C-alpha positions in Angstrom: 62.1 151.3 89.0 62.0 147.8 90.6 58.8 147.2 92.7 58.6 146.0 96.6 56.4 143.1 95.0 58.6 142.4 92.0 61.7 142.7 94.9 60.4 140.0 97.4 59.9 138.1 94.1 63.3 138.7 92.7 65.2 137.8 96.0 62.7 133.6 96.5 63.8 133.1 93.0 67.6 133.9 93.6 66.9 131.7 96.6 65.3 128.7 95.2 68.3 128.6 92.4 70.8 129.2 94.4 69.2 126.5 96.6 68.3 124.2 93.5 71.5 124.7 91.8 73.7 123.1 94.7 71.2 121.0 94.6 71.7 119.5 91.6 75.2 119.1 91.0 75.1 117.2 94.3 73.2 114.7 92.6 75.1 114.8 89.4 78.6 114.4 91.2 76.3 111.1 92.8 75.2 110.1 89.1 71.7 110.9 90.1 71.2 113.3 87.3 69.2 111.1 85.1 66.5 110.8 88.1 66.4 115.2 87.7 63.6 116.5 86.5 63.9 117.9 82.8 64.0 121.2 83.5 67.1 120.7 85.8 69.2 118.3 82.7 69.0 121.4 80.9 70.5 123.4 83.5 73.2 121.0 84.1 74.1 120.6 80.1 74.5 124.3 79.4 76.6 124.4 83.1 78.6 121.6 81.4 78.6 123.7 77.9 79.8 126.7 80.0 82.6 125.3 82.0 84.2 123.6 78.9 84.8 128.2 78.3 85.1 129.7 81.3 85.9 128.6 85.1 84.4 126.7 87.4 83.2 129.9 89.7 81.9 132.1 86.9 80.2 128.8 85.1 78.4 128.5 88.1 76.8 132.6 88.0 75.7 132.0 84.9 74.2 129.1 85.2 72.0 130.3 88.8 71.4 133.6 86.9 69.6 131.8 83.4 67.6 129.1 87.0 67.0 133.4 88.6 65.5 134.7 85.3 63.1 131.2 84.4 61.9 131.1 88.4 61.4 135.2 88.3 59.2 134.8 85.9 57.2 131.6 87.0 57.2 132.7 90.0 54.9 135.8 89.0 57.7 138.8 88.4 57.1 141.7 85.9 58.9 142.4 83.0 63.3 141.3 83.3 64.4 140.2 86.3 66.0 142.6 88.4 69.7 142.6 90.1 69.2 141.0 93.6 73.2 140.2 94.8 76.6 141.3 93.6 79.1 138.3 92.3 80.9 138.4 95.4 84.5 140.4 94.3 86.6 138.2 96.8 86.8 134.0 97.6 84.3 133.0 100.2 85.9 131.0 103.4 85.4 128.0 104.2 83.9 128.1 108.0 84.1 124.6 108.6 85.8 124.1 112.2 87.7 120.5 112.8 86.7 118.2 115.2 88.4 118.3 118.0 87.7 115.8 120.9 86.8 117.1 124.5 89.8 116.9 127.2 89.2 113.1 129.3 87.1 114.0 132.9 89.1 113.4 135.3 88.2 109.2 136.5 87.1 111.1 140.2 84.4 113.5 138.3 83.0 110.1 136.8 82.9 108.3 139.8 81.0 110.9 141.9 77.7 110.0 139.6 77.9 106.8 141.6 78.1 107.9 144.9 76.4 106.3 146.8 76.5 106.3 150.8 79.3 109.3 150.6 82.1 106.7 149.7 82.4 107.6 146.2 82.6 103.5 145.4 79.9 101.2 144.3 78.2 99.0 145.8 78.9 95.2 144.7 76.2 92.7 144.8 78.5 89.3 145.5 78.1 87.0 142.9 77.0 83.7 144.3 73.5 86.1 145.7 72.9 86.4 142.3 73.3 83.2 141.9 71.3 81.6 144.5 68.1 84.2 143.7 68.5 83.2 140.2 68.2 79.7 141.6 65.0 80.5 143.1 63.2 82.1 140.5 64.0 79.2 138.8 62.7 76.6 140.8 59.6 79.0 141.8 58.7 79.0 138.1 59.0 75.3 137.6 56.6 74.8 140.3 54.0 77.1 139.2 54.0 75.4 136.2 53.1 71.8 137.8 
């Protein structure tokens, strides 16, 4: 009979084993396996050995079970590690949705954000007025610095 505390340790160990293996496998694919800790390199080496004998899915599950048993003992589990979840019988479908560009907004809706005075058009400052203001600021600064 498995105690509740041992089952909680088992769930945490299983979750950690699955997350660690996925992370280590990705790091190994990116040619960074040499930077992993020694136990990670040991588990990845056993995974590569298992790949020669069985399919990728079976080798992955076998390696995760080895990691799980190791983590279970490390976390203080008593006896053999209990079975946490059965292996999936059917392949898991990828639930990633494709990016779809949102529908373009009509031009009138965009102009409504800049509605000044109810006319629906942005007011424009004449270029000459802007230039005159810049000249006044420049002359003012020159006079103040003398």
